[in-house]
Structures are given as structure tokens and as C-alpha cells.
N, C-alpha and C positions, 0 to 999 in steps of 0.2 A: 484730369478726367481723362479715365480710360474708355473705349468704345464702348464697353458692356455698360458701364455708370451711365454714357449719353444713349445708349439704347432704351437704357431700363427706366429712365425720365421721360426718354421723349414717346412710348409706350403705355405710359400709366393711365391716357384715356383711355388706349385701342389696344388693348392686351393681344389680343389677334394679330399678327406680324405683319399681317398682309390685307391688300384692300380689300376687305368683306363686312359687309352689316351683319350685327348679331344675328339677323332673320337667315341671311344667306346661310352663314354658321352652320344655323340649326338644319337646315333643309338638306346643307351636303352631309352632314354627319347623320341624319334620319336614312338618305339613301344608300349612306355606306353601313349601315348598322341596321338591318330590317328586324334582327331579331331582338337584339337588345340584351344579348347573353354572351355576345363575342368575346374573343381575345383581340386587345387592339395594340399594332405596335406604331411610334413616332419616333420615324428617322429625321434626328437634326428637330426634336421638341424644343428646342428655348425651354422658354418657362411653363413648358406643358400645358398651354390654356387648350389644345385642341383635347388634350384628353381629361383636363377637370371639367370641361365641359359635356362631356361626352358620359363622365364617371356620374355627375351630378344628377342626370338624367334617368339614370339605367343601374339600378342597383345589383343588377347581374354581373354587369361587366367586368372586365378585369384588362388591367392596360401597365404597356410599360414605354417608355421612352428615353433616348440617346441623345446624349450631347457631349460636346466637348469641356461646354461651359460651367464652369463649377459654381459661378456666380448663379447663373442662371437655372441652375438644378437646384442649387439652395433656396431660392425663391417661388419653386414648385413643389418643393418638400414643405416649407412654408404653407403655401396656399393649399395644399393636400390635405393639412391638418386642419385651418382653420374651418376647411368646405367639408370637413366629415369624410373624405376619399381616401384617402393617406393607407388603408388598409388594402384596397386594390390597388393601386398605383405602384410601381418597380421602376426608378429610374437608374440609369447607366450611364457614368462618366467617361465615355469614350469616343472614337472617330466613328459615326455612324456606318463609314465605311467598313467597320473593323466588327460590327457587330454579329454576335453568332448565339442564335436562341437552340436548342433543343426540340423545341415547340413553334409546329408553326403558329402564324395568325391568323386573323379573319379578317381583319380590316388593315391595312397598311397604309399609312399616313406619310406624306414626304409634303410637305407648302412650302414654297419658297427657299427650299434648301438644296437643289440641286447641285449648288457651288459645292458641298461638299461630297459628291460622286463625279463631278467633271461635267455635268448637263444631264438634260432631261433622258434621254434614252440609258444610260449608264443608270441614274436613278431610279428608274423602271425594272432594269436588270439585280438592282441590287433588292428591290421589291418582291419581284417575280420570288426569287430565292427564298425569304420570308412568307410565302402564302400559300394558306392551307387549301386544300380542292375547292373550289367554288367560291375562293376568295375575294375579297375585292380592294382595289386600289384608290386612295383620295390624293390624288397630285395636282399640287400649284406650280403654275410654270407662268413666268412672263412672254409677252409676244408685240411684235410691232401692229399696230390698228391700223397706222398710218405711216407713210416714208418718213423714215427717222432721219434726222440730220447727222451730219457727221460727227460733231458732238456727243449724241445720245449713243451712237452705237460704240464709240469711246467709252463712255459710261458703261453699259449694259452688254455691250458684244451684238455677233451676229446672231440675231434671234430672228425667227422664222414670224410670219404672218399668221394669222388665224386659223386659217383654211392649210396652212402648210403643216401646224405644229399638230394637228388632227390627223393628218395624213401620215406623219413620221409613229404617229404612238398605233393609230391600228395597222402601217407596214411592219411594226415590231411584234406584232400579234395579241393585241389587247382590241376590246370594242367599250366605246363608252355607254355608258349604260343610263348617266343623268353628267349633268356640265353646267358651269356659271361661271358667265362672262361676266366680269367686275364692270357695275356701271360707273358713267361719268360719276354721277354724285358718293360712291362707295371711295373711289379712284381719291378723289378730292377731299373728302370728309376724313379719309386716312393720312394724307399732306398735312392737312391742317391741324389734325391733331396732334402728329408727331410733333411738326416745327413750335407750334404755339403752345404745346406741352413745354418743351426745351427751351421757350423763349420766356416764356410764365417763369420757370424755375429760377433763371439768370437773374429774372427783375424783381422774383422776392426774396432772394439771395445777393445781394448787391455785396457783401461782405465777406463772401466766398470767394477762397481763391480761384475757383473755377467758374465762374458767373461769365466774365470776358469772354473765358474759350465757349463756354453753353451757347453764349447771345451769336457769338460767330459762327460759331457751327449751325446753329438754327435759322441764321441770316443767309448763309451760303447755301445750304440745302434747302430751303424755300427757292432763293433765287434761280436754283438750277432745274428744280421742281416748275416753275413757272415759264421759264427763257427756254430750258434747253430738250425735256421730254414730256411734258403737261399732251401735249397734243399729239403724241402717237405711240404713249405707251401702254399696253393691255396688259391685263392678269385674267388668267385661263385656269378654272378649277375643275377637273376631270374624275369621275368616280368610273373606275374600270373596271371589266373581268377579264381573264385570259379570254381570247377566242376560242382556244382547245386549252381544256386540262391534260 
């Protein structure tokens, strides 16, 4: 079973692949899309769930998503057709860092995809290049909520704390106009959903050759979360505007 297949099963009950409740996603989109007729770009869109939710509730919206995963984009196209928004969604299979568009966007989204650009500030630099005057960026980034263990740092790298993360963004020429820090409930719900869905799939398909791998993966991931990073990991979403256009 590939990583993409594992991810698809793990996120079956949590299609937003970040520790955010549906209400939090809706509020972030409201702050990022104040008019409702914007052009939206998601860099590292995966299955494009952010775009699908924005399109469903805003009939004048047009969106584009970029991702390297053929499997995720195929799922996004199918979902867009089922949800009746496919005519307003364009998907590009390529590296997000290489994407070029002739027209700018009113909102650029990149949540949990900073690895595609090499970190938070390079992600913001890429977003800046796609942004129309007065536009907004919706970005999601991990941070250390408490001092991490060496094992947690080995897993996630040298993350900053919350205040330092925001300071970096402001120093880079951005002004936060809205933000959401994932609650303990959101963080826990995400992890339980992912590894519970994967474990349930394994138990429901005992004759599948991948069942043992899926159950082993779910068990290991749940253990890492509970023992290594649950008490220190945090997640922040920021809606940003350029301090000076």
C-alpha cells in the first residue's frame, strides 16, 4: 500500500488534512473570501477540499489547485463533479513551486504544504508572486506549543513557538488579519480520526494483503502521537495581507 493510499483511507472521515474542525475551516474561508467572487489558488491542494468547500458556498467563485499527486487530483475531480462545481475548478498536476499563472489570485491557500517550498517563508514568497493587489493568503503552519522532546524535533524539525512564528511572518512584510490556533480538541480529533479510520479499514478487510501493513501503520502513528508529540505540537492558520502593496 502506497503512502497516497494510506493517506486516502486515513482521511476518509477527516477530508481537511489538518487539525481543524469544519467550523474553523468555514471561518477561515469567510475571512479569506470577503466578497465571494474571488479567484482562488491552492498550492499543494491534495484532494482540493479547501477549494471544494469554498466553491460550494460561493457560486461566483473560481478556483485552481496545484499538486503533484495524480491520485489526489483524480479524487478531487471526481468530488468536484459530484458536488457540482467542476466547471469552476481547474486542477494542475505539477510541483506547486513551479506553477505559473498569467493572472493573479485574490486568495492563495497553502495549508500544511510548506515542505513543498522548503519552509514557511519560502511558501509566503511563492504566494506573494501569485497574489493580486489587496489579496490575501491563507497559510497553515506547525509550531511548538511547548518545549518538544528530541524525538519530536527529529520528526518535525526545528519549528518555532507561536509568537516567534507570527513575528517571522510580520517581519517578512505581512499583516495578520485573522488567525486560528487549533484547539486541543481539534488536534486530538484529527489524530483519532486518521489512525482510527486506517485501523478500522484494516480490521474490516482482514483478507486484503495490505491489511497488516495498514494496521501496523495506524498503531505506530497513534503511538508516536501519544508518546512523542501530543503535548508539544501546535497548528496555526493565518489569513494575511501584504503590509505594503
